[in-house]
C-alpha positions in Angstrom: -0.1 0.1 0.1 1.3 3.2 -0.8 0.1 7.0 0.0 -0.8 8.2 -3.5 -1.8 12.0 -4.0 -4.7 10.5 -6.3 -6.2 8.2 -3.6 -9.6 9.4 -2.0 -10.0 12.1 -5.2 -12.2 9.9 -7.1 -16.0 11.0 -7.1 -17.5 7.7 -6.9 -17.6 6.2 -3.3 -16.3 3.0 -2.9 -17.0 2.0 0.7 -16.5 -1.8 0.8 -16.0 -4.5 3.9 -17.7 -4.4 7.4 -18.8 -2.0 9.8 -17.3 -2.3 13.0 -19.6 -0.3 15.5 -18.1 0.8 18.6 -14.6 -0.4 18.1 -11.9 1.4 20.1 -7.8 0.4 19.6 -7.9 -3.4 20.7 -11.5 -3.7 21.0 -13.9 -6.3 19.3 -16.4 -5.3 16.9 -19.5 -5.7 19.0 -21.5 -2.3 19.3 -20.7 -0.7 22.8 -20.3 2.5 24.0 -18.3 3.4 27.0 -18.8 7.4 27.2 -20.2 8.3 30.9 -23.6 9.5 31.0 -22.0 12.7 32.6 -19.2 13.4 30.2 -18.4 17.1 28.8 -17.1 17.3 25.0 -14.3 19.7 24.3 -16.2 21.2 21.6 -19.8 21.4 20.1 -20.5 20.0 16.5 -22.9 17.6 14.8 -21.9 14.2 13.8 -23.8 11.7 11.3 -25.1 9.6 14.1 -25.8 11.2 17.6 -23.2 10.1 20.1 -21.1 8.4 17.4 -17.9 9.4 15.3 -18.1 7.5 12.1 -14.8 6.7 10.7 -13.7 5.5 7.1 -10.5 3.4 7.7 -8.4 1.2 5.1 -6.1 -1.5 6.1 -3.0 0.5 6.3 -0.6 -0.5 9.4 1.0 1.2 11.1 -1.3 3.7 10.7 -4.8 2.2 10.6 -5.9 -1.6 10.4 -9.1 -3.2 11.3 -7.7 -6.8 10.9 -9.5 -9.6 13.1 -12.4 -7.1 14.0 -10.6 -4.6 16.4 -9.1 -1.2 15.1 -5.3 -0.3 15.7 -2.5 2.1 14.6 -1.3 5.4 15.2 -4.0 6.9 13.3 -6.5 4.7 15.4 -5.0 5.6 18.6 -5.2 9.3 17.4 -8.9 9.4 16.8 -9.9 7.1 19.7 -8.1 10.0 21.8 -10.2 12.8 20.2 -13.6 10.7 20.7 -12.7 10.4 24.2 -12.4 14.1 24.4 -15.8 14.7 22.6 -17.6 12.1 24.1 -18.4 9.9 21.3 -18.1 6.4 20.5 -15.8 5.5 17.6 -17.6 3.6 14.8 -15.2 2.3 11.8 -16.1 1.6 8.1 -13.5 -0.3 6.9 -12.9 0.7 3.1 -10.0 0.6 0.7 -7.8 3.5 0.8 -9.0 4.9 -2.6 -12.6 5.0 -0.6 -12.1 6.7 2.3 -12.0 10.3 1.1 -15.0 9.9 -0.9 -16.9 8.1 1.9 -16.3 11.6 3.8 -17.3 13.6 0.7 -20.5 11.7 0.5 -21.4 12.0 4.0 -21.0 8.2 4.9 -18.2 8.8 7.2 -17.6 12.1 9.2 -13.6 11.6 9.1 -11.1 9.3 7.8 -7.8 7.9 9.0 -5.0 6.1 7.6 -1.9 8.9 6.8 -4.1 11.2 4.3 -1.4 13.8 3.1 -2.9 17.4 3.3 -3.1 18.5 -0.3 -4.6 20.9 -2.6 -6.6 18.6 -4.8 -7.9 16.7 -1.5 -8.8 20.0 0.3 -11.1 20.7 -2.7 -13.3 17.7 -1.6 -13.2 17.4 2.0 -11.9 19.5 4.8 -8.4 18.6 6.4 -7.3 19.2 9.8 -4.2 20.9 10.8 -1.5 18.9 10.4 -0.9 16.1 13.0 2.6 14.8 11.9 4.9 14.9 9.1 5.4 11.9 6.6 9.1 11.8 5.4 11.0 10.0 2.6 12.4 7.0 4.3 15.3 5.2 3.2 15.7 1.6 3.9 19.5 0.0 3.4 21.9 -2.0 5.1 24.3 0.8 5.6 21.7 3.4 7.1 22.5 5.9 4.5 20.5 9.2 4.0 22.6 11.3 1.6 20.4 10.7 -1.8 23.4 11.4 -4.4 24.9 8.4 -3.0 21.4 6.5 -2.9 21.1 7.4 -6.8 24.6 5.2 -7.2 22.7 1.9 -6.1 19.9 -0.1 -7.3 16.7 1.7 -5.8 13.0 1.0 -5.7 10.0 2.5 -4.4 6.3 1.9 -4.2 4.0 3.6 -7.0 2.2 6.9 -6.2 4.9 8.4 -3.6 5.5 12.0 -4.0 9.1 11.4 -4.9 8.4 8.9 -7.8 8.4 11.7 -10.5 11.6 13.2 -9.3 13.2 9.8 -9.0 12.8 8.8 -12.2 14.1 12.2 -13.5 17.2 11.3 -11.8 17.2 7.5 -12.8 15.2 6.9 -15.3 14.3 3.3 -16.4 17.0 2.5 -13.4 14.4 3.1 -10.9 12.2 0.0 -10.1 8.7 1.1 -9.4 6.5 -1.3 -7.4 2.5 -1.7 -6.8 3.3 -2.5 -3.5 5.5 -2.5 -0.8 5.5 -6.3 -0.3 7.0 -6.4 -3.8 9.6 -4.0 -2.8 10.6 -6.0 0.3 10.8 -9.1 -2.1 13.7 -7.7 -4.0 15.3 -6.2 -0.9 15.6 -9.6 0.7 16.5 -11.0 -2.4 19.3 -8.6 -3.4 17.6 -7.5 -6.8 17.8 -4.1 -5.3 20.1 -2.5 -2.9 17.9 0.4 -1.5 14.0 0.7 -0.9 12.2 4.0 -0.3 9.2 4.4 1.6 7.7 6.6 3.9 9.3 6.6 7.3 6.5 4.8 9.2 5.6 2.2 6.8 9.1 1.6 6.0 10.0 1.2 9.7 6.8 -1.3 10.3 7.9 -3.4 7.5 11.8 -3.7 8.4 10.1 -4.9 12.0 7.8 -7.3 10.1 10.6 -8.7 7.7 13.5 -9.2 9.8 16.8 -9.0 9.1 19.7 -5.9 9.4 17.7 -3.2 7.5 18.1 0.0 8.8 15.6 2.8 8.1 16.6 6.7 7.8 14.8 9.7 6.9 16.5 11.1 3.7 18.8 14.2 3.6 17.3 17.3 1.9 18.2 17.0 -1.7 16.7 19.8 -3.9 15.9 17.7 -7.0 14.0 15.3 -4.8 11.5 17.7 -3.6 9.6 15.4 -1.1 13.1 15.5 1.1 13.0 19.1 1.3 9.1 19.5 1.9 7.9 16.4 3.4 4.3 15.5 3.3 2.1 16.7 6.1 -0.8 14.1 7.5 -4.4 15.7 8.7 -7.8 14.0 9.4 -10.1 14.4 6.3 -13.3 15.5 7.5 -16.6 16.5 5.8 -16.1 19.9 4.0 -19.3 21.5 5.2 -18.9 20.3 8.6 -16.8 23.4 9.9 -17.5 23.2 13.6 -16.1 19.3 13.3 -12.5 21.3 11.8 -12.7 23.5 14.5 -12.8 20.8 17.0 -10.4 18.5 15.1 -7.5 21.2 15.3 -8.5 22.1 18.9 -8.3 18.4 20.0 -4.9 17.9 17.8 -3.2 20.6 19.6 -4.3 19.6 23.0 -2.9 16.1 22.3 0.3 17.7 21.0 0.8 19.9 24.2 0.0 17.3 26.6 2.8 15.1 24.8 0.0 12.3 24.0 0.5 12.5 20.3 4.5 12.1 20.8 3.6 8.9 23.3 1.2 7.4 20.5 4.2 7.5 18.0 6.6 5.8 20.7 4.1 3.3 21.5 3.9 2.3 17.7 8.0 2.4 17.8 7.7 5.4 15.1 10.0 8.4 15.3 8.0 10.7 17.6 10.0 13.7 16.0 7.6 13.4 12.9 4.9 15.1 15.4 6.8 18.2 15.5 4.9 20.5 12.9 5.6 24.2 13.1 3.0 25.4 10.8 0.8 23.4 8.6 0.9 23.7 4.7 -0.7 22.1 1.7 1.3 20.4 -1.2 0.7 21.3 -4.5 -1.2 18.4 -6.2 
């Protein structure tokens, strides 16, 4: 799975899979509510279903996963914390990656999670919260390299759809191997068909942990010809564009989670670099 700028921008709604009612991280798929009767929400806004925050979520670890009937991941923990602050029960709609943003756009879900980039084209169809974290250009290698000019002298592969693919192609041409998924890329890394893989930092770190071996994951040093290494993507929460009060609440809640250290702790809990949560200002990438 890659984080494509084109993902979630189609007009058709493609909500698939099952509805997991009342799930929170580590919970079962049975409908339930743990919201106390005297709970006071931090903000005031409406949702599709009273007392419920409906969340479109793809299978995309370490950000979101509904495997086995439970919700888990970095973004799941963040949205669970937000739901608790707002006295709402999270309800997950399992979707393909390309279906999450259309689900929000059409009013089938209040929000989407799963490492969705803050881009100009996405902002045309849904609201986008302020940035929760940045998603840097991750380098997978045996020797922990970070210097892109050095990387370009090796056999390099990456997953289709990332922000850096076009720039890498301009540098490497046909020498760049482009994969449909990081599963295929890791197969070639493990077999030695490529020396270096390029993925998002969190996704690369998660896959390295799953694949074993002595692979090292680093963040690429800034290199002007590869724009994504200089200005990495920021991740926000897509929400229904007309529900501006929900957007305001998401922004306030994200700021509170950053201020009290919860956001950074979530990254630590998932073995992801907590410095990715250090966002000075939000911006949209052109797409």
